[in-house]
C-alpha positions, 0 to 999 in steps of 0.5 A: 862791698856796698853793704860794708862801705861804712866800715871800709876805707873808701876814696873821696872820689867814690862818695863825692861826685865831680862837682867841677864839671860845667853840668854839675855847676849849672845844676848847683846854681839852679838848685841854689836859686830854687832854694833862695826862692823857697826861703823868701816865700816861706819868710815873706809870702808871695805878696811881699816878695822882694827882688832886692832880697832875692838878689842879696840872698842869691849872692850869699847862697851862691858864694857858699854853694860854689865855694863848698863845691870847689873845696869838695872838688879838690878834696876828692882828689887829694884825700887818702882813703878814709872810712865813710864816717870820717869822710862824711864828717870831714865833708860836713865840717868843710861845708859848715866852715865855708858857711860860717866864714861867709856868714861872718863876712856878710855880717861884717859887710851888712853891719859896717857898710849897709848899716843893717842889724845882723847878730850872732843869732843870724849866724847860728840860724844860717849854720843850722840851715846849712847843717841840715842841707849839708846832711841831706846832700851827703846822704844823697851822695851816699845813696848815689854811691851805693847805687853806683857800687851796686851797678858796678858789681852787676856790670862786672858780673855781666862783663865777666859772663860776656868775656868768658864766652868762647864758642864751643865749636872753636874749642871742639875744632881746636881739639880735633886739629890738635889730635890730628896733628899729634902724630903728623906734626908734634911741634905744631900740635904742641904750639896749638896747645900752648896757644889755646891755653893762653886764650883760655887763661886770658878768658879766666882773668878778672873782667875789665883787666887792663893789658897793653895793645901789643899783648892783646895783639899777640893774643889775637895772633895765637887765636889766628894761628889756631884758626889758620891750622883749620882754614889754611890758605882760605884765611888771610889776616892783615894788620894796620897799626899806627898806635904804640904797643904800650897803649892801654886796652881792656883784655880780650877787646880785639880777639872777639872781633876777629873771631866774629869776622872769621866765624861769619865771614871766612869760615862759611865761604868756600874760597875764604877771604881776608880779614883786615884790622886797622888800629889808630888813635885820635886824641885819647880815643882808640879806634879799632876797625875790623873788615871781613868779606860777606859770605855769599853762601847759604851757611851765613850765621846772621843771627849769631853775628848779631848776637856776637856784636851785641855782646861786644857792645854790651861789654864796652858799654859796661866798661865805658858807658856812653864814651864807647861806641860800636858801629857796623856797616855792611854792603853786599861784599864787605862787613865793617865793625868799628869800636871806639872808646877812651884810652886811659893815659894813666893806666897806659903809663903804668903798664909801660913801667910794670 
């Protein structure tokens, strides 16, 4: 994808970063001031440095930089997909357009008000400097886009690998249960086959696929139904949900948490226990808390438990970066795992009407 980006239609949001963020604006201001200092030092030297010239040139450069950033920030949101060359030329022309308008305005002010002598040679020089800097800036954006696409491709592969990991013991146990039920209770065996097929169908979908919370819960219940056939009364599951079922959620987000809780907390215990799933939302942050008892036997899978948690955390970090968090807490009797990540309101709305 990255290799052929110049030949494919891409969105401006892919090439141009969000220049409207406070952090981006601060970096642009610092870069502008550094550029002004370099220009003055090259023109006059250190011994003839003038704070008056620094102030005037800073005022001029900052206006160009901030206006260009504001235009590019708006441009990235409204433009339809274009080829990389078209998008680069349009962005370059926009920066040059802002620069020539500001140069002509500045020339008028300096000639009329301050009685300075600024001519068209000054504007041409400004356009050349602006053109070189704009070309370097767009090349930097292009390199950053290539890096993002490459990283995204790697993360997608990583997420796919993590998402497709279904423990072999679960498959073997499920098949054994189904085989034992075929002659005793064919209806339960048929339902178990359907539930198992739904789980594997979900695991084969594209990494990062969005679904609704209700669909994710239904998938989890199919998994629980299969485990219930094996564990019987030893397994109790309680749901506490205070979020609308149409909320957007990545596929197979809750199921690995429940699988982890059953495998490490319920299955090793002779008396079993209760798994509690609490789901709520604060602002645009979805919080999922899964609680299970700590097995007190020597069959505890502590190393496997840590590996499972790391896989879950890697998957969420791959999808949401630092906006996602995985927090674990363990006492002598209880193990909690809580995940938080932002809900995409737009995607949730689309899912509601799909």
